[in-house]
N, C-alpha and C positions, 0 to 999 in steps of 0.2 A: 805583757803590755794590760793594757785597761787603765781604770781609772790614775793609775800612778804614773804609768806611763803619757799620761795627757796633761798632767802636774807638771811634769819632769819635764817635757815639751816647751808647757809654755815660759816654767824657770829658766831654761836653757838657753832660749830664744829672746826671753825677754817682752814677752807680750802684751804682761801685765791685764790678763783676763781673768776675772775671779769666777771661780766652780762652784757653785750650789749641788750639793752633800743632803737630799731630800730624804725626807724619814719613807716618804712614800714614793713609788715606782713611777720614773719618766719610762718605760720602757717602750711606749705606744705613744702616738700622737696625743692621743685623748686624755692617757692617765698623767703626760706632761703638761699640759696645757690643763688638766683640773688642777697640781700639784702645785702649778707657779700663777693660777689665775688670769691667764691669757687665753686668745681665741686659739684656735691649735692653729691657725694658717702661720701664726707666729712660731710655731715648733721646725723648725730646719730637720728637716727629716733626711737621711742617707740613704740615697740606695743603691747599695753595692750590685755591678754587674760586671760583668763576666763577658769580655770581648774572644774573638779568636788569640787577637796575640796580648792582651795584659786586662788589668782587672783596673777596674774604675768606679769613683766613687761620684752623683750625682748629690747634691744640695739642694730641695725644694723647699717651695712652701707645704707645710703641714695638711696641706686639705686639698691635695691637688694629685692626679694620675701621669704617669710616664705616658705619653702619647706615643705609640708603636710608630707609626707612619711619619711622626718628627723627628723620633728617634732614630730610625732609620733613616735618613735624610741628613743625619747631621754626622754619622757614625757608620755609616758603609754597609752596617748587619743589623742584626734582628738585637732586640734586649734579651738578655736571659742573667735573671737575677743569681747571685750567689746562693747558692742552699743552706737553712739556717743551719745546718751541720759545719757548711767549710766556712761561715764567717768568721770567726776567731782565727783561723790558720788564713785566710786573704787579708784579715786586717788587724789583728791583734784583738780585738776587740769583741765584748760578745753579744750575741742579738741584744737588742735594745739600749745599746749603748755605744754602737757605729760612731766614730767621730771623727774630724778632718785632722784631727792635732794625736800625735803619741802613736802613727799608725805601724808595725812592726815592720811593715818594707814602704817605698814611694811608692804613692798612687797619684796618677794625674787625676784633679779636682775640678770639677766642674759643678758652676751656680746654675741653676734655671732660672731663667725671667721672671717668674713665679716669683720669688723673693723681692722682687725692687720694691713691690708696696708699702715695705718695711725700712724703717732706717735701721732696726736691729731684730737681732731672731734667736733665738735658743736652742741651738744643736748640743745633741746628747756631748758626756765627757767620757765615755772609757767605761760609764759603768749602766745599769738599768735603773739606776737610780741618780743620777749625776745628770746636770748640764750648765752649762755657760751663757753667761747673756753678751753677745757681742755685734756691736757697729757693721752693718752688712758691707759695707765699703772697706771697713779695716779686715774682715774678714776675708774678705777676695782678697786684699795683700798677702793675708798672714798665709794665707794655703799656695798663693799661687795659683791660685785658679780660672779657669775660665768662665764665661757668661756661655749659656749655650738656652736654647726654646727648647727642649724636650717634653714638657708637660703639657695636660690641658686640664 
């Protein structure tokens, strides 16, 4: 999995999303924003969370934080981030490259309401130096995502 699995997923599903492979690291919100020349909020950070029965991904505006109370109200349990050493096994992507496409196993994907201030965002693309620009409505449709309000 990784960048190649993201490219394959996008090609197989005929999604028409362009991937940007950067010379500079895009592994953090700050690095990605700097490499792309955009504000940090436009980076759609992927938060991999382990629930009792399943793992999920939450995509959120790059400059927000998870709100534990909102999360618990929504998912009926405490948020537990997947540990860095377990990210690859859970998603098929390395830390700094977790992407909602090309996952190693199906995960439910949620988009936080914080993203709605933008028409397009930049999620990672399976590698700590790759990302993509995607229209927010198209992203929701392409990942069969669900809107949630779990950040502050």
